[in-house]
Steps between C-alpha positions, in 0.01 A plus 500: 500500500748563786706243689486508879772295670381293802733411773415213734679464842794269519470173713835346610487114499763342713563137423673320778661156439787273571687637201474857623272800493365667191343846488262565213279792423188462290411829338200536269516762221307580194303769325133597508322639206144607459371163396795272549717388789813280486694372797816298552704402799869547556702287756814674615765334709632710786759468769431529878689835510274633223195391693614668824591815306145512354347443844705787654419741220129437569539513881689825491270664241301794646145489636309733270216502742703727732452784249123477552513398866704800626264765344205297625635505858564871469143552386391305821681742730396811308127389524511598864561860393290504181222250420561556123796249517251221588406501135843351403538275803278197398615495132861526626456207736344284223764596248782435754367148570459407127845630413653320802352171383657553161826584674498160679432316179771680315761453777411131565700226319323164434719188545346176385694192631488161322682193620645271228516198728369375833838507657536877470142552629558276805830675569325837498238358735767387742648846509155638581458237774835594647385857534171377648702312769683828595159681528409252782742682736311738730719795416750581223703822489763649262815589680580850378801590710682441833630801678757484774430694821680577814209542744447125544352552854185659346484249221449179705878435494519488120794678332309557176157594378330302215288695258250265346200523272193280529463287188219298347547165328225375291323520159559855380384680191810651341496876452367591150554136370203289396559133481308163467681328796495534884813689598652448846718765632654689793372854561751693715371851432758670294618166353268242353599161363279307262583135421405447131571169315787649302653764728466668830369853448626767746293822523704780654513872463215498262656262238554129441814298491542125488689219670573172326426198725842352422666813636312504832655368818314443828662465843337437832637624835379585855444847631485560870273793563332672804137535403352830602172451310233231520660147516411281211343170605761294301800681640775303683567669841848437616520742804375817664641841560392839624409807297740702717774273609808517726839368406440185706177430309263609771232762474595868530295623799528868386220438245143447635368368166757223471377176367632160396548435125537158335824414319397296200680319220365582155589357164697730275466407141735666259416519129794618292639544153805688386293820487223447740463412870185447704490403868176360637444452872257199553336456836500115469835327498342181361328683216819694410708182493238305295465792257872533457555129437211473256596814306870384488407170346284667241767760424738211463276352229485843322884522500526148376243563222677818387821310443346185353195608320499184283527268797219594735438291803161308492209646679514236776832650616347837578510531884179515694471836685297407801753362735367192680594480870419130531864385458626754752234395755577134445869560586407708804248241624759224452758694702236554774401135522855369482626782731795575262648854491531724199777748428428875458562463117243221480235693703555808293460314169186327624335815626612730222689724750858619516740348744536837680128504574515152641805571718349818648275285710681437826328194635198401288239623250180386330435494131177369351415169681844436646717616787879517475720468810876542519666172549879546510696508183565281190841581378531876473125559486228522764284189535126535530252245649166492321166463682155468336259744659155368604234755381 
């Protein structure tokens, strides 16, 4: 009788709780004889670094199907000169497909998440809802670079060109990772972020790295931009300019195809750690501000939990992610009824805008169901009279 070892694929179980995260791998081993089989299960504790290393070894392993696919493709082209190569074409296609399926299974890492308590589960759900709120913006881009230029006359008066990459925010299947949870993420082409319960996975240059939640910082700012493409419906337009502009701001009559372009204020969300920076341009100022505030609150919880793992805040203290506008509207309606003025700082806070965006409006502007008119000054700030619009 001979012994044949039997190796069963490893599943990584990630247990997330208030006391931290544990990584365990259950590996079944044993031996098979002609009339007898014995199995036993080994549970091995791993670190996050070991898990990422295993994932990357699988991700970067070769596709063996290419060694069949290339000759099959060659047979396809040679069949135009000699029909005898058609004999190898169909078997080659079938073999390439079967080996490719095995490649995907071999290169894919299964991650099974288990929550030790309801608090940790709800916290992950809040992170997912925060990403869902960002997806409500009509457009999201990744800011790749900003290049200074001298020919501002042919660039709508701008002295720099922004290079941006269209991004998608939503539920995304991680590359070569199989899991039992719905993962929300940001797909920015060459950079993909996946928000898992334990870590943020970053897929870039064909490999994974991770970001701890307690290391991440998020900052929101405004980006003034001359939109040359289709204008998103939720963009805040703060002015107009010409595609070819004179120094005084008027149109350059030398160009027949000159056209007006909107100057918009987009949200600029900055996600940073000591070794990672990602800039997101968000078409909706309100969505960018709400996302930043909600994520900052949750990241604050993560930082607190990392320092005080034995003194976790109760679940009721987890902030709600969907920002209710009822309180803001009540303040604005009260100001409209009582005809009291608000300062620029107050208006900016209530609308989720920056003070610079508010002060760019010379006389008045409309936002949601209200109109704001300049009404002198309150101290060093501009005063704004609020009027409720009838629609």
